[in-house]
Structure formats: C-alpha cells, structure tokens
C-alpha positions in Angstrom: -7.3 10.4 -22.0 -8.6 8.8 -18.9 -12.5 9.0 -18.6 -14.0 9.3 -14.8 -15.0 6.8 -12.4 -18.1 6.0 -12.3 -19.8 6.2 -8.5 -22.0 3.1 -7.9 -21.7 4.1 -4.3 -20.4 6.6 -1.1 -20.9 6.9 2.1 -21.6 10.8 3.1 -19.6 10.6 6.4 -16.0 10.9 4.3 -13.4 13.2 5.3 -13.0 15.2 1.4 -9.7 16.8 0.6 -9.1 19.9 -1.7 -8.2 17.6 -4.5 -6.4 19.4 -7.8 -9.3 19.8 -10.2 -8.0 17.1 -12.5 -7.9 14.8 -9.8 -11.3 15.1 -8.3 -12.6 15.4 -12.0 -11.4 11.5 -12.5 -12.6 10.2 -9.1 -14.4 12.7 -7.1 -14.5 13.1 -3.5 -11.2 11.4 -1.3 -9.7 11.4 2.1 -8.6 10.2 4.8 -8.6 10.9 9.0 -5.5 11.0 10.9 -4.1 8.5 12.2 -4.6 6.1 9.8 -3.4 2.9 8.2 -5.2 2.6 4.8 -4.1 -0.3 2.1 -4.2 -0.7 -1.7 -4.4 -4.2 -3.5 -5.3 -5.6 -6.8 -6.7 -9.1 -6.7 -8.2 -11.3 -9.5 -11.6 -12.1 -9.8 -10.9 -15.7 -7.8 -9.1 -13.7 -5.2 -5.3 -13.9 -6.5 -3.0 -11.1 -5.4 0.2 -12.8 -6.3 1.7 -14.9 -9.0 4.4 -17.1 -7.1 7.7 -15.9 -8.0 7.1 -13.8 -11.2 7.6 -10.3 -10.4 5.4 -7.2 -10.4 2.4 -9.2 -9.9 0.2 -6.3 -9.5 0.7 -5.1 -12.8 0.5 -8.2 -14.6 -3.0 -8.8 -12.2 -4.6 -5.4 -13.1 -2.9 -5.3 -17.3 -1.5 -2.6 -16.6 -5.2 -0.9 -16.6 -4.9 2.7 -16.5 -7.6 3.6 -14.4 -5.7 1.1 -11.6 -2.8 3.1 -12.0 -4.2 5.9 -11.9 -5.7 5.2 -7.9 -2.6 4.0 -6.7 -1.0 7.4 -7.4 -3.5 9.1 -5.7 -3.4 7.2 -2.9 0.2 7.4 -2.2 -0.2 11.4 -3.3 -2.8 11.4 0.1 0.1 9.3 2.5 2.9 10.1 4.8 4.6 7.0 3.3 3.9 3.8 2.1 4.7 1.3 4.0 6.1 -2.4 2.4 7.4 -5.6 3.5 10.7 -6.8 2.0 8.6 -9.8 0.2 7.3 -6.7 -1.6 10.5 -5.4 -2.7 11.9 -8.3 -3.9 9.0 -9.4 -6.1 9.0 -5.6 -7.9 12.7 -4.9 -9.2 13.1 -1.7 -10.2 9.9 -0.1 -8.9 9.6 3.6 -7.2 6.9 3.5 -4.7 5.7 7.2 -5.3 3.1 8.9 -7.5 4.2 9.8 -10.2 6.1 6.2 -10.8 2.7 4.4 -11.7 1.0 7.6 -12.9 3.1 10.3 -14.6 0.5 11.8 -16.4 -0.6 13.8 -13.3 2.5 13.8 -11.6 2.1 17.9 -11.3 -1.0 17.5 -10.0 -0.2 14.8 -7.4 2.8 17.2 -6.1 -0.3 19.8 -6.1 -2.5 17.6 -4.2 0.5 17.1 -1.3 1.6 20.9 -1.4 -1.9 21.8 -0.1 -2.3 18.9 2.5 1.5 20.0 3.8 3.2 16.5 2.7 6.6 16.8 1.5 7.3 16.6 -2.2 7.1 12.6 -2.0 5.4 9.9 0.1 8.1 8.5 2.6 8.8 4.7 2.3 9.2 2.3 5.2 10.2 -1.0 4.3 9.6 -3.8 7.1 12.1 -6.6 7.7 12.4 -8.5 10.9 15.0 -10.4 9.3 17.5 -8.1 7.4 17.3 -9.5 4.3 16.8 -7.2 1.7 18.1 -6.5 -2.3 20.3 -3.5 -1.5 20.6 -2.7 -4.9 16.9 -1.8 -5.5 16.5 1.8 -6.6 13.9 2.3 -3.9 16.8 1.6 -1.4 18.8 3.7 -3.1 16.4 6.5 -3.7 16.2 6.2 0.2 13.9 4.6 2.6 13.3 3.7 6.6 14.1 0.6 7.3 13.0 -0.7 10.1 14.4 -4.0 11.7 15.2 -6.0 14.4 18.4 -6.3 16.5 19.3 -9.8 14.2 18.2 -7.6 11.4 20.3 -4.9 11.6 23.3 -6.9 12.0 22.6 -8.8 8.9 22.2 -5.4 7.2 25.4 -3.9 8.6 26.6 -0.9 6.7 25.0 -1.7 3.3 22.3 0.6 3.6 23.1 3.8 1.3 23.2 7.4 3.5 20.3 8.0 2.2 18.4 5.5 3.9 17.8 5.1 7.9 18.1 2.1 9.8 15.7 1.7 12.9 16.0 -1.2 15.5 13.2 -2.5 17.0 12.8 -5.1 19.3 14.9 -8.4 19.5 13.0 -11.2 18.6 12.6 -12.8 15.3 9.2 -10.6 13.9 8.3 -6.8 14.5 5.7 -5.6 16.5 3.9 -3.5 13.9 2.1 -1.6 16.5 5.5 0.0 18.3 6.7 0.4 14.4 3.3 2.4 13.6 3.8 4.1 16.9 7.4 5.2 15.8 6.0 6.4 12.2 3.4 8.7 14.1 6.2 10.9 16.2 8.1 11.5 13.1 4.4 13.1 11.7 4.0 10.0 9.6 0.4 9.7 10.7 -1.4 8.9 7.3 0.0 5.5 6.1 -0.6 3.8 2.6 0.3 -0.4 3.4 0.8 -2.0 -0.6 1.9 -5.1 1.2 2.0 -7.2 0.8 -0.6 -10.0 2.0 1.4 -11.6 5.6 1.9 -8.1 6.5 -1.7 -7.1 6.2 -2.5 -10.4 8.2 -0.1 -8.8 10.6 -2.0 -5.4 10.4 -5.3 -7.3 10.8 -4.2 -9.9 13.5 -3.3 -6.9 15.8 -6.1 -4.7 15.0 -4.3 -2.2 13.1 -5.5 -1.6 10.1 -8.7 1.1 9.5 -9.3 0.6 5.9 -9.0 -1.1 2.3 -8.8 -0.2 -1.0 -9.3 -3.4 -3.5 -9.2 -3.1 -7.4 -11.3 -6.3 -8.6 -9.6 -7.1 -11.9 -11.7 -8.7 -14.3 -9.7 -11.6 -15.0 -9.2 -15.0 -13.3 -5.9 -16.1 -12.4 -6.2 -19.7 -11.6 -3.9 -22.0 -9.2 -1.7 -24.9 -9.9 2.3 -25.1 -9.3 3.7 -22.6 -6.7 1.3 -21.0 -3.9 -0.9 -17.6 -5.2 -1.5 -15.5 -2.2 -5.2 -13.9 -1.7 -4.4 -10.0 0.0 -4.0 -11.9 2.9 -2.0 -14.6 4.7 -0.3 -15.5 7.9 -3.2 -15.8 10.2 -6.9 -17.4 10.4 -10.0 -15.4 10.8 -13.0 -17.3 10.0 -14.6 -19.4 10.9 -13.7 -18.1 15.0 -13.6 -14.4 14.4 -12.9 -12.6 11.3 -12.2 -8.9 10.1 -15.4 -7.4 9.2 -15.7 -4.6 7.3 -17.9 -1.9 6.2 -18.2 -1.1 2.5 -17.5 3.1 2.1 -17.7 3.0 -1.6 -17.5 1.7 -4.9 -16.9 2.5 -7.9 -16.6 1.2 -11.6 -14.6 2.0 -14.8 -14.8 -0.1 -17.4 -14.6 -3.7 -16.5 -13.2 -3.1 -13.2 -14.6 -2.4 -9.9 -12.3 -0.1 -7.3 -14.0 -0.8 -3.6 -12.9 0.7 -0.1 -14.3 -0.3 3.0 -13.4 0.5 6.5 -12.4 -2.6 8.8 -15.0 -2.4 11.8 -13.2 -2.9 15.7 
C-alpha cells in the first residue's frame, strides 16, 4: 500500500477539488482553475528527461516509482484532455495516456473523481503533429485521439487514421500555432489541459506564454550525458539571459527520496 506524500509546503490559495477519500489521503489538496494548461515531467538530478532513442524514458528515469506513477494518474484524472507531441507518441510505444494505465490500483477512484468533476470517463488524448509523421499502429491512436496538424500534415496523414480519431487541420505553415490549438480545444469544452510533452512542445508553450503550471518530479538518480542527445524539460527556445520564464513555488511534497514540485508560471 502506498504511503501518503509528506507535504513540505503548499500555498493556501490553491483550488481544492473534492477528491475521493483514498486520493485525498495519499496526496492531500489538489485542484485547478479553468481554463488552465499544466505540465508534468520527471527529471533526473542532472536535469535529464529524455534518453535519446531509448523508449519510455520517464519510466526509466523514475524507476517506475509508485508515488510518481500515482501522481501521473491523479493529474490525468483531473484533466479534460492530455496533450502530447508526435515525438512523445513515438518514444512511448504501447502506452495509453489514461489514469488507470499508469496506476491501475486506484482506477475506480480516478473514475469517481472524474465523475464528480463532470468529466468524461477518461481524458481525451490530443496529439500535435505539424508534419503528420505518426505511428499509426500505436494503441493510443487505435483507441482514439484528436489529431491536430497543418494542411501539409493532413496530406501526409491521408486516410490512415481509424474512425475513432478526429483530424483537425489548423494552418498551412510548417509549425502549429499552439494558441489557436488550445483555443479550439476550449471551444470543445476541453479547458483543463495536461501537457505530457515533450520538451519541444514545452518550449513552444513557454515561448507563447501558454503554460500556467508545471509539475516536476525530481528522481534521485544521475542520468549523465555522452552519446545521443539527452534533453532537458524545455527545448527549442533560449530564455536566459535575456528573459527567463520565472515561476512561483505552489507546493512541494516528498515521498521517500523523491521530490514532487508544483510551480505557477508568472506572466
């Protein structure tokens, strides 16, 4: 049985969902305003979140630590939709971006939370791809996703998506306008958005001032760098020294040797 998180610090102004008793016992207070875009990453002590071409980097970096997997499930259970990029899809073969997939022991409680919040049974999966380069055999695509792409990407996708998926075409350029994409999701009632990557999507969100909160699990492992590029949480943009994306600590929790941090981005 998972032991409760130790709360080291928590701002007293945070929203508070009516969590089912078992979830409340383990984590404590959690809630979000709407609309909101929040992210979740696990990082090594030396700032690594990806492992080059090696798949499932998050699981490797976290050591599949139960508390981290529980929090992943809880954050997904709070969301209207989970947003990922095509790179994250390719790097996580066989994965489903649902609460129960990462922490099945509390699947019933996650479902009860979503029901109490008026959410659908599972969060929608939103897949961002400017190029249309996708792993069409991935089970997450087979299950169904909202695929947002450009007109060029749509040509690449063609008719290869299953009927469970919806293709949304936005723009004619070589990149997606994430502000317009988030606006489109909002029109569909998807206003509480969890971003699970990857680093380039995070870079775009920060560059455009779209990220509201960031959850970061610090795993007590040193990953190192040597061969293939191992990315940090944000890639594709440079902020310092000109202007950093400063944040405010909203909560800090400890579980074993792991730290679980929540930051609000100042805008």
